[in-house]
C-alpha positions as CSV (number, residue, x, y, z in Angstrom):
1,M,0.0,0.0,-0.2
2,D,1.5,3.4,-0.9
3,L,1.6,6.5,1.3
4,K,-1.4,8.2,-0.3
5,E,-3.7,5.2,0.2
6,D,-2.5,4.8,3.7
7,I,-3.1,8.3,4.7
8,L,-6.5,8.5,3.0
9,L,-7.7,5.3,4.6
10,Q,-6.7,6.6,8.1
11,F,-8.3,9.9,7.3
12,F,-11.5,8.2,6.1
13,G,-11.7,6.3,9.5
14,D,-11.3,9.4,11.5
15,F,-13.7,11.3,9.3
16,V,-16.4,8.7,9.8
17,L,-15.9,9.0,13.4
18,L,-16.0,12.7,13.5
19,N,-19.0,12.8,11.2
20,E,-20.9,10.9,13.8
21,I,-20.1,13.1,16.7
22,L,-19.1,16.5,15.3
23,T,-21.8,19.1,14.4
24,G,-21.0,22.0,16.7
25,S,-18.1,24.4,17.5
26,Q,-15.6,21.5,18.2
27,T,-15.3,20.5,14.7
28,K,-12.4,22.9,13.7
29,Q,-10.3,22.0,16.8
30,C,-10.7,18.3,16.3
31,L,-9.9,18.4,12.5
32,Q,-6.8,20.4,13.4
33,K,-5.6,17.6,15.8
34,I,-6.1,15.0,13.1
35,G,-3.9,17.1,11.0
36,I,-1.3,17.5,13.6
37,K,-1.4,13.6,14.0
38,Y,-0.6,13.1,10.2
39,G,1.9,15.6,10.3
40,M,3.8,13.9,13.1
41,Q,3.6,10.7,11.3
42,I,5.1,11.9,8.1
43,E,7.9,13.9,10.0
44,D,8.7,10.9,12.0
45,Q,9.0,8.8,8.9
46,F,11.2,11.3,7.3
47,R,13.4,11.4,10.4
48,S,13.8,7.7,10.5
49,E,14.8,7.4,6.6
50,Q,17.2,10.3,7.0
51,E,18.5,9.2,10.5
52,N,18.1,12.9,11.5
53,Q,17.2,13.8,15.0
54,K,17.8,17.3,14.9
55,E,15.3,20.1,14.3
56,L,14.3,20.7,10.7
57,S,15.6,23.6,8.8
58,V,13.1,26.0,7.3
59,E,14.0,24.6,3.7
60,Q,13.6,21.0,4.9
61,Y,10.2,21.8,6.5
62,A,9.0,23.5,3.3
63,Q,10.1,20.7,1.2
64,L,8.7,18.1,3.4
65,V,5.2,19.8,3.4
66,T,5.1,20.0,-0.3
67,D,6.2,16.5,-0.8
68,F,3.6,15.2,1.7
69,F,0.6,17.1,0.1
70,S,1.9,16.1,-3.5
71,S,1.8,12.4,-2.4
72,L,-1.8,12.8,-1.5
73,G,-2.6,14.2,-5.1
74,G,-2.4,17.9,-4.2
75,E,-0.3,20.7,-5.7
76,Y,1.5,22.7,-3.2
77,K,4.3,25.0,-4.0
78,V,6.5,27.3,-1.9
79,S,5.9,31.1,-2.9
80,S,8.2,32.6,-0.3
81,C,10.6,31.2,2.4
82,D,12.7,33.0,5.0
83,R,13.5,32.9,8.6
84,E,10.2,34.6,9.6
85,K,7.6,32.9,7.6
86,V,6.8,30.4,4.9
87,I,4.0,31.0,2.2
88,F,2.5,28.0,0.4
89,T,0.2,28.2,-2.7
90,C,-2.2,25.3,-3.4
91,R,-3.6,25.0,-6.9
92,K,-5.2,21.5,-6.4
93,C,-6.6,20.4,-3.0
94,P,-5.8,16.8,-1.8
95,F,-9.3,16.3,-0.6
96,G,-10.8,17.1,-4.2
97,H,-14.5,18.1,-4.4
98,M,-15.2,16.9,-0.8
99,V,-13.8,20.2,0.6
100,L,-16.5,22.2,-1.2
101,K,-19.1,20.2,0.7
102,T,-17.2,20.2,3.9
103,P,-14.9,23.5,4.2
104,A,-13.9,22.5,7.6
105,L,-11.7,19.8,5.9
106,C,-9.1,22.8,5.4
107,E,-8.5,22.7,9.0
108,V,-6.6,19.2,8.5
109,S,-4.1,20.9,6.3
110,A,-3.7,23.8,8.7
111,G,-3.0,21.1,11.5
112,V,-0.4,19.5,9.4
113,L,1.4,22.7,8.7
114,G,1.2,24.3,12.1
115,G,1.8,21.1,14.1
116,M,4.9,20.2,12.1
117,A,6.2,23.9,12.4
118,A,5.6,23.9,16.2
119,R,7.8,20.9,16.7
120,N,10.8,22.5,14.8
121,F,10.7,26.3,15.3
122,S,10.1,28.6,18.3
123,Y,6.8,29.9,17.0
124,S,3.9,28.5,14.7
125,K,1.0,30.4,13.5
126,V,-1.1,29.5,10.4
127,S,-2.8,32.2,8.5
128,P,-4.9,31.3,5.3
129,Q,-5.4,34.3,2.9
130,R,-7.5,32.4,0.3
131,S,-9.3,29.1,0.1
132,V,-10.9,27.0,-2.6
133,A,-13.5,26.1,0.0
134,H,-14.5,29.6,0.0
135,K,-14.9,30.1,-3.8
136,S,-11.3,31.2,-4.5
137,C,-9.4,29.8,-7.5
138,D,-6.5,28.7,-5.4
139,C,-5.3,28.6,-1.6
140,T,-2.6,30.7,-0.1
141,I,-1.4,29.9,3.4
142,T,1.2,31.6,5.4
143,V,3.0,29.9,8.2
144,Y,4.6,32.3,10.7
145,I,7.7,30.6,12.2
146,K,9.0,33.6,14.3
147,E,7.1,35.9,16.4
148,T,7.0,39.3,14.8
149,Q,4.5,42.2,14.6
150,D,3.2,40.9,11.3
151,A,2.5,37.5,12.8
152,A,0.8,39.1,15.9
153,E,-1.5,41.1,13.6
154,A,-2.3,38.4,11.2
155,E,-5.7,36.4,11.7
156,G,-5.0,32.7,12.0
157,T,-4.4,29.9,14.5
158,F,-1.5,29.5,16.9
159,F,-0.1,26.0,17.4
160,P,1.9,25.4,20.7
161,N,4.7,22.9,20.9
162,E,2.9,20.2,23.1
163,P,3.9,16.5,22.8
164,R,0.4,15.4,22.8
165,A,-1.3,18.3,21.0
166,Y,-3.0,15.7,18.6
167,M,-5.0,14.1,21.5
168,L,-8.5,15.2,22.5
169,T,-8.6,16.4,26.0
170,R,-11.4,15.3,28.5
171,N,-13.0,18.7,28.5
172,E,-13.0,18.8,24.5
173,I,-14.8,15.3,24.6
174,Q,-17.2,16.6,27.3
175,A,-17.9,19.7,25.1
176,M,-18.6,17.6,22.0
177,S,-21.0,15.4,24.0
178,E,-23.0,18.4,25.3
179,D,-22.8,20.0,21.9
180,A,-23.9,17.1,19.7
181,V,-24.4,13.7,21.1
182,S,-25.9,13.7,24.5
183,T,-27.7,10.5,23.7
184,S,-24.9,8.8,21.9
185,N,-22.7,6.0,23.0
186,V,-19.8,7.4,21.0
187,Y,-18.7,9.9,23.8
188,R,-19.1,7.2,26.5
189,N,-17.0,4.8,24.6
190,Y,-14.4,7.6,23.8
191,V,-14.2,8.5,27.6
192,Q,-14.0,4.8,28.5
193,S,-11.0,4.4,26.2
194,L,-9.4,7.4,27.7
195,E,-9.9,6.1,31.3
196,N,-8.5,2.8,30.3
197,L,-5.3,4.5,29.0
198,Q,-4.8,6.3,32.2
199,T,-5.4,3.2,34.2
200,I,-2.8,1.5,32.1
201,H,-0.4,4.5,32.5
202,R,-0.9,4.4,36.3
203,E,-0.2,0.6,36.4
204,M,2.9,1.0,34.3
205,E,4.1,3.9,36.5
206,T,3.6,1.7,39.6
207,E,5.5,-1.1,38.0
208,Y,8.4,1.2,37.0
209,N,8.6,2.7,40.7
210,Q,8.6,-1.0,42.0
211,L,11.3,-2.1,39.6
212,R,13.4,1.2,40.4
213,D,13.2,0.5,44.2
214,E,14.1,-3.2,43.6
215,I,17.3,-2.2,41.6
216,F,18.4,0.6,44.0
217,S,17.8,-1.8,47.1
218,D,20.0,-4.4,45.6
219,L,22.8,-1.7,45.1
220,K,23.2,-1.6,48.9
221,L,23.8,2.2,48.4
222,G,21.9,5.2,49.5
223,V,20.1,7.0,46.7
224,L,18.5,10.4,47.2
225,T,17.0,12.8,44.6
226,V,15.8,16.3,44.7
227,N,13.8,18.5,42.3
228,V,14.9,21.9,40.9
229,S,13.7,23.5,44.2
230,G,15.9,21.3,46.3
231,K,13.0,19.3,47.8
232,I,13.5,15.6,48.3
233,T,11.6,13.6,45.8
234,Y,12.9,10.0,46.5
235,M,14.9,8.1,48.9
236,N,15.5,4.4,48.6
237,K,15.2,2.1,51.5
238,T,19.0,2.1,52.2
239,A,19.1,5.8,52.2
240,Q,16.3,6.0,54.7
241,N,18.1,3.5,57.0
242,L,21.5,5.2,56.7
243,L,20.0,8.6,57.4
244,H,17.5,7.6,60.1
245,A,14.7,9.1,57.9
246,E,12.3,6.2,57.6
247,N,9.2,8.2,58.5
248,H,10.1,11.8,58.0
249,W,12.5,13.0,55.3
250,D,12.8,16.6,56.4
251,T,15.5,16.0,59.2
252,A,18.7,17.9,60.2
253,V,20.6,14.9,58.6
254,T,18.8,15.0,55.2
255,Q,19.4,18.9,55.2
256,E,23.1,18.3,55.0
257,F,22.5,16.2,51.8
258,Q,20.2,19.0,50.4
259,R,23.0,21.5,50.9
260,L,25.4,19.6,48.8
261,L,22.6,18.9,46.1
262,S,21.8,22.6,46.1
263,E,25.4,23.4,45.2
264,T,25.0,20.8,42.3
265,L,21.8,22.5,41.1
266,Q,22.9,26.0,41.3
267,E,26.6,25.8,40.4
268,N,26.7,22.5,38.6
269,N,29.2,21.5,41.3
270,R,29.6,17.7,41.3
271,H,30.8,16.1,44.4
272,N,33.0,13.0,44.2
273,Q,33.6,11.0,47.4
274,Y,32.9,14.0,49.4
275,I,33.1,12.9,53.2
276,L,30.2,14.0,55.4
277,N,30.5,13.5,59.3
278,I,27.0,13.2,60.7
279,P,26.5,13.2,64.5
280,F,23.9,10.5,65.7
281,P,23.0,9.8,69.5
282,E,25.1,6.5,69.1
283,G,28.1,8.3,67.6
284,T,29.2,10.1,64.4
285,R,28.9,8.2,61.2
286,Y,31.0,9.0,58.0
287,Y,29.4,9.0,54.6
288,S,31.1,9.1,51.2
289,V,28.8,11.3,49.0
290,N,28.6,11.7,45.1
291,T,26.3,14.1,43.5
292,A,25.2,14.9,39.9
293,P,22.5,16.9,38.2
294,L,19.4,15.2,36.6
295,L,18.7,16.3,33.0
296,G,15.2,16.4,31.5
297,E,14.2,16.0,27.7
298,N,15.7,19.2,26.5
299,E,18.9,18.7,28.5
300,E,17.6,21.1,31.1
301,V,18.5,20.5,34.7
302,S,15.3,18.9,36.4
303,G,17.0,18.0,39.7
304,A,19.9,16.3,41.3
305,V,20.9,12.9,42.6
306,S,23.1,11.8,45.4
307,V,24.6,8.3,45.7
308,F,26.4,7.6,49.1
309,Q,27.6,4.8,51.4
310,D,28.7,4.6,55.0
311,V,32.4,4.5,55.4
312,T,32.6,4.7,59.2
313,E,34.4,1.6,59.7
314,Q,36.9,2.4,57.0
315,K,37.5,5.8,58.6
316,I,38.1,4.2,62.0
317,L,40.4,1.7,60.5
318,E,42.4,4.5,58.7
319,A,42.6,6.4,62.1
320,E,43.9,3.3,63.8
321,M,46.5,2.8,61.1
322,L,47.6,6.4,61.4
323,Q,47.9,5.8,65.2
324,M,49.9,2.7,64.7
325,E,52.3,4.7,62.4
326,K,52.7,7.3,65.1
327,F,53.6,4.6,67.6
328,S,56.1,3.0,65.2
329,L,57.8,6.4,64.7
330,V,57.9,7.1,68.4
331,A,59.2,3.5,69.0
332,E,62.0,4.0,66.7
333,L,63.0,7.3,68.3
334,A,62.7,5.8,71.7
335,A,64.8,2.8,70.9
336,G,67.5,4.8,69.4
337,T,67.9,7.3,72.2
338,A,66.6,6.0,75.5
339,H,69.5,3.7,76.3
340,E,71.9,6.4,75.4
341,I,70.5,9.1,77.4
342,R,69.8,6.9,80.5
343,N,73.5,6.0,81.1
344,P,75.1,9.4,81.4
345,M,72.0,10.6,83.4
346,T,72.6,7.8,85.9
347,T,76.2,8.9,86.1
348,M,75.2,12.5,86.8
349,R,72.8,11.6,89.5
350,G,75.4,9.6,91.2
351,F,77.8,12.5,91.2
352,L,75.1,14.9,92.3
353,Q,74.3,12.7,95.4
354,I,78.0,12.8,96.3
355,L,78.2,16.5,95.7
356,A,75.1,17.1,97.8
357,K,77.1,15.6,100.8
358,E,79.5,18.5,100.5
359,F,76.8,21.1,101.6
360,K,75.0,21.2,104.8
361,S,71.1,20.6,104.8
362,G,69.2,23.9,104.2
363,T,71.9,25.6,102.2
364,K,71.5,26.8,98.7
365,G,74.0,24.2,97.3
366,Y,72.1,21.4,99.0
367,E,68.9,22.6,97.6
368,Y,70.1,22.9,94.1
369,C,71.6,19.4,94.2
370,E,68.2,17.9,95.4
371,L,66.3,19.8,92.8
372,M,68.6,18.5,89.9
373,I,68.2,15.0,91.4
374,E,64.4,15.3,91.3
375,E,64.6,16.5,87.7
376,I,66.8,13.7,86.7
377,D,64.4,11.1,88.3
378,R,61.5,12.8,86.5
379,A,63.5,12.4,83.1
380,N,64.2,8.9,83.9
381,A,60.6,8.2,84.6
382,I,59.7,9.6,81.1
383,I,62.5,7.4,79.5
384,K,61.1,4.4,81.4
385,E,57.6,5.0,79.8
386,F,59.4,5.6,76.5
387,L,60.9,2.1,76.8
388,L,57.5,0.6,77.7
389,L,56.0,2.4,74.6
390,T,58.7,0.9,72.5
391,K,58.4,-2.7,73.7
392,P,55.5,-3.2,76.2
393,A,56.0,-6.0,78.5
394,A,54.3,-9.2,77.1
395,P,50.9,-9.6,78.8
396,N,50.6,-12.5,81.2
397,L,47.2,-13.8,79.9
398,R,44.7,-15.6,82.0
399,E,40.9,-15.7,82.3
400,C,39.7,-12.7,84.0
401,D,36.3,-11.3,85.3
402,L,36.4,-7.6,84.6
403,H,34.0,-6.9,87.2
404,V,36.5,-8.1,89.9
405,I,39.1,-5.7,88.4
406,L,36.7,-2.8,88.3
407,E,35.9,-3.4,92.1
408,E,39.5,-3.1,92.9
409,I,39.8,0.1,90.9
410,F,36.8,1.5,92.9
411,M,38.6,0.8,96.2
412,L,41.8,2.8,94.8
413,I,39.9,5.8,93.5
414,E,37.2,6.2,96.1
415,S,39.2,8.3,98.5
416,K,40.4,10.6,95.6
417,S,36.9,10.9,94.3
418,L,35.8,12.0,97.7
419,L,38.5,14.8,97.9
420,E,37.4,15.9,94.5
421,D,33.7,15.8,95.2
422,V,33.1,13.3,92.4
423,K,30.3,10.9,92.8
424,L,31.0,7.3,91.6
425,N,28.2,5.3,89.9
426,K,28.1,1.7,88.9
427,R,26.0,0.4,86.0
428,Y,27.1,-3.1,85.5
429,A,25.6,-5.8,83.3
430,K,24.0,-8.6,85.1
431,S,26.7,-11.1,83.8
432,L,29.7,-10.6,81.7
433,P,31.8,-13.3,79.7
434,L,35.2,-13.9,80.9
435,V,38.2,-12.2,79.0
436,E,41.7,-13.4,78.3
437,A,43.9,-10.6,79.7
438,D,46.8,-9.7,81.9
439,P,44.9,-8.4,85.1
440,A,47.8,-6.1,86.0
441,Q,47.9,-4.3,82.6
442,I,44.1,-4.1,82.4
443,K,44.2,-2.6,86.0
444,Q,46.8,-0.1,84.9
445,V,44.5,0.9,81.8
446,F,41.2,1.1,84.0
447,L,43.1,3.1,86.7
448,N,44.6,5.5,84.2
449,L,41.1,6.2,82.6
450,A,39.4,6.7,86.0
451,T,42.0,9.0,87.3
452,N,41.8,11.1,84.1
453,A,38.0,11.4,84.4
454,I,38.2,12.7,88.1
455,Q,40.9,15.2,87.1
456,A,38.6,16.4,84.3
457,M,36.0,17.5,87.0
458,P,37.8,19.7,89.2
459,A,34.6,21.4,90.3
460,G,33.1,18.0,91.2
461,G,30.7,16.0,89.0
462,E,29.8,12.3,88.4
463,L,31.8,9.4,87.1
464,T,29.9,6.4,85.9
465,I,31.5,3.0,85.1
466,A,29.2,0.8,83.1
467,T,29.7,-2.6,81.5
468,S,27.8,-4.4,78.6
469,V,28.1,-7.1,76.0
470,S,27.7,-6.5,72.1
471,N,28.2,-9.4,69.7
472,G,30.5,-11.3,72.0
473,T,32.6,-8.2,72.9
474,V,32.8,-7.0,76.4
475,V,32.5,-3.2,76.7
476,V,33.7,-1.0,79.7
477,R,32.6,2.6,79.6
478,F,34.1,5.5,81.8
479,T,31.8,8.4,81.5
480,D,32.5,11.7,83.4
481,T,30.4,15.0,83.3
482,G,33.5,17.3,83.0
483,C,34.4,20.0,80.4
484,G,34.6,17.7,77.5
485,I,37.2,17.6,74.8
486,E,37.1,19.7,71.6
487,E,36.9,17.7,68.3
488,A,40.5,18.7,67.2
489,Q,41.9,17.4,70.5
490,L,39.8,14.4,70.3
491,A,41.6,13.2,67.2
492,R,44.9,13.6,68.9
493,L,44.0,12.0,72.1
494,F,46.1,9.0,71.8
495,D,49.1,10.7,70.2
496,P,52.4,10.4,72.2
497,F,53.2,13.6,74.3
498,F,49.8,15.0,73.6
499,T,48.3,16.3,76.9
500,T,46.2,19.1,78.4
501,K,47.7,18.7,81.8
502,E,50.3,21.1,83.0
503,Q,52.3,18.1,84.7
504,G,51.3,15.5,82.3
505,T,53.8,13.6,80.0
506,G,51.1,12.8,77.2
507,L,52.1,9.0,77.4
508,G,49.4,7.5,79.8
509,L,46.8,7.1,77.1
510,T,49.2,6.2,74.5
511,I,50.5,3.3,76.7
512,S,46.9,2.4,77.5
513,Y,46.0,2.2,73.9
514,R,49.1,-0.1,73.2
515,I,48.0,-2.3,76.1
516,I,44.5,-2.8,74.8
517,E,45.8,-3.2,71.4
518,G,47.9,-6.0,72.7
519,H,44.8,-7.7,74.1
520,R,43.2,-7.7,70.5
521,G,40.9,-5.0,71.8
522,R,39.9,-1.4,71.0
523,L,40.1,1.8,73.0
524,H,38.2,4.9,71.8
525,A,36.6,7.9,73.0
526,D,33.5,10.3,72.4
527,S,33.2,13.7,73.7
528,A,31.1,16.9,73.5
529,P,32.5,20.1,74.9
530,G,30.5,21.1,78.1
531,K,28.8,17.7,78.3
532,G,31.7,15.3,79.4
533,T,33.6,12.5,77.9
534,T,33.1,8.7,77.5
535,F,36.0,6.4,77.0
536,Y,35.2,2.7,75.7
537,V,37.4,-0.2,76.3
538,E,36.4,-3.1,74.1
539,L,37.8,-6.8,74.8
540,P,36.9,-10.0,73.0
541,G,34.9,-12.2,75.4
542,L,35.6,-15.8,75.7
543,K,32.9,-18.2,74.5
544,K,31.5,-20.6,77.0
């Protein structure tokens, strides 16, 4: 079947339907939509044959129109063609004598011309000057493709660039029914068909959303999208779980993501593996975030998307590796210098003791000698800790009950806590698994943490020592109500020689860290300035 027969058969079917339902004011509009449909078909066929996805040029448009109507048996020629308008002259109508009986058929041609122009140019208005249907010897039709003063003043029909311009709307169908066929079944059938299409569309949209959720859920990555206004439009289940936003998307946490996505929307600033640290009640979590803009049909930004994952464990591991590197560096320094320094200092101390005997007690010379001996002893104590840091004593491991060790610690710090006006609280688990540990070394760690906590509350407060079990790991918490630690200081807490005490060496927590590390455990801290600090000691429990 050739193109002419195919188009005419389609038109015949449409015209039979229209002839049944159109007798009123809607005839013109409906015939134009039929023309738009035919114009889209012929243009799509042309693009497919030419493999052309770009907008048509004015010349291509004019040629395509004349070829189309010529294929239907009409004679269309281009009288004028420029960047503002195209003027067509028709000497033979493709509808033949039928157009004399039904002049409204001219609207089909107008729909072809206007619909095709609307798809390819910024403006489309069809203005017929003469028409065979109105007793003229030929037809002259001007298609304005640019909004000019002439176009605004010309009588005619404006065609908007709407993807479904060829479809009848519900209001148009309702108007046709009220106008012509209040007792006909045609309207009801048409409306039912439209409702069926809408139902299918809703079902397909639901299936798409379900498929999208399944795909994104399998990724095990958080996916969050926003519209051009920055409002969240979608979060997959993983994102809701990671951000604690299952029931309410507008939270302080999600606003951090909206801030990044707003930068992507407004500045086209794509983020790649941007680390966000989010404080939660149970501790800070770290997320690696990627963002990118979402583009619509016309390559316009329609929103932005963020894909992210939890990298908290990775960040903790990196911090621990960095800590180990620092220990290694200090160990090398200590091993190379401690012994060399210790020997001459021992000699100096001996001579100072002899020299002190040359002075009477209470004289300046005697006091100076005693002061130098004290300073040498203090230096020797630091060197001793240095050596312990370099090569800690191998733990004498045996099964231990941490509750028993903690009770011994309570006895040691009870008097000091009374002097400092610090209240001691116990919050023990009902039972704890035994751990394999060196009681003396663990006691040293616990005593150091408890003493530090009391010293952090010079004006009094509370020290709570609590125990719990998590996935086979025994956890001991030392929580004070002191001044807390700034985030910058918290990151350096276990660094050698880092201290906030005037008389501190900065090695106590470092040695405690090494001891717990030697027990295959973990020592870490959380703090908030003005709210206090909590140290966590985690040791693997023994299975029963």
